[in-house]
C-alpha positions as CSV (number, residue, x, y, z in Angstrom):
1,X,96.6,103.4,89.4
2,X,97.1,104.1,85.7
3,X,94.5,101.7,84.6
4,X,92.1,101.6,87.1
5,X,89.8,98.6,87.7
6,X,90.3,96.2,84.8
7,X,87.1,93.7,85.9
8,X,83.4,93.6,85.6
9,X,81.3,95.1,88.2
10,X,79.8,91.9,89.4
11,X,83.0,91.9,91.5
12,X,82.7,95.3,93.3
13,X,80.7,94.1,96.2
14,X,84.0,91.9,97.2
15,X,86.2,94.5,96.1
16,X,84.5,97.1,98.2
17,X,84.9,94.7,101.3
18,X,88.2,94.1,100.6
19,X,88.8,97.6,100.1
20,X,87.5,98.7,103.6
21,X,89.3,95.6,105.4
22,X,92.6,97.1,103.8
23,X,91.8,100.7,105.1
24,X,91.1,99.4,108.7
25,X,94.3,97.6,108.5
26,X,95.8,100.8,107.5
27,X,94.4,102.7,110.3
28,X,96.1,100.3,112.6
29,X,99.4,99.9,110.9
30,X,100.1,103.7,110.0
31,X,103.6,102.9,108.9
32,X,102.6,100.7,106.3
33,X,102.3,101.7,102.5
34,X,99.9,100.2,101.0
35,X,98.8,101.4,97.3
36,X,96.9,99.7,95.0
37,X,99.1,99.2,91.8
38,X,96.4,97.0,89.8
39,X,93.3,95.3,90.0
40,X,92.1,93.0,87.2
41,X,90.7,90.2,85.8
42,X,93.1,87.6,84.4
43,X,92.5,84.1,83.2
44,X,89.3,84.4,85.2
45,X,91.1,85.1,88.5
46,X,91.2,88.2,90.4
47,X,94.6,89.8,90.0
48,X,94.9,92.5,93.0
49,X,98.3,93.9,93.7
50,X,99.7,96.5,96.4
51,X,102.8,98.1,96.6
52,X,103.8,96.3,99.8
53,X,101.8,94.3,101.6
54,X,102.5,91.4,104.7
55,X,101.0,88.0,105.3
56,X,97.9,89.3,107.0
57,X,97.3,91.7,103.9
58,X,98.1,88.5,101.7
59,X,95.6,86.5,103.5
60,X,92.7,88.8,103.0
61,X,93.6,89.2,99.2
62,X,93.3,85.6,98.8
63,X,90.2,85.4,100.4
64,X,88.9,87.7,98.2
65,X,90.4,85.9,95.2
66,X,88.6,82.7,96.6
67,X,85.7,84.7,96.5
68,X,86.1,86.0,93.2
69,X,86.8,82.7,92.0
70,X,82.8,81.6,92.9
71,X,81.2,85.0,91.7
72,X,80.2,85.9,88.2
73,X,82.2,88.7,87.3
74,X,79.1,90.6,85.3
75,X,76.4,90.2,87.6
76,X,77.7,89.1,91.3
77,X,75.9,85.9,91.2
78,X,77.2,82.7,91.7
79,X,79.8,81.4,89.3
80,X,82.2,79.4,87.6
81,X,85.0,79.7,85.4
82,X,84.0,79.4,82.0
83,X,85.7,79.9,78.6
84,X,84.4,81.2,75.0
85,X,84.1,79.0,71.9
86,X,87.2,80.9,70.3
87,X,90.7,80.9,71.9
88,X,90.7,84.5,71.9
89,X,87.9,84.8,74.5
90,X,88.9,85.5,77.8
91,X,88.3,83.1,80.6
92,X,85.7,84.3,83.2
93,X,83.8,83.6,86.1
94,X,79.9,83.7,84.8
95,X,76.9,82.6,86.4
96,X,74.9,80.3,84.0
97,X,72.7,83.0,82.2
98,X,75.9,84.9,81.4
99,X,77.3,82.1,80.0
100,X,74.7,80.8,78.0
101,X,74.2,84.4,76.7
102,X,78.0,84.9,75.9
103,X,78.2,81.7,74.0
104,X,80.7,80.3,76.9
105,X,80.9,76.9,78.8
106,X,82.1,75.9,82.3
107,X,86.1,74.5,82.4
108,X,86.2,71.3,84.0
109,X,89.2,71.4,86.2
């Protein structure tokens, strides 16, 4: 990956867990060509792109996306999608403490 991981440390545990799942899948399916192309936060959502995947791998990634949607990207604690005061501020999943610290407010869906 030329850009590395472009998200906060709060998602480390869930990305580590997903990586273990994918490694186990590769061990069982050695002909698969799974290579992480890009991992980032975009509009407060986890984007995890692979070179190739099937329905089983897509299910693993979707489960990680769901966990990320409720996990503070900074601390790893429970969080919600938040926006800053400026349109230039990125959407982020933040715990209440970090949202207050950064001046973000919860996005009402």
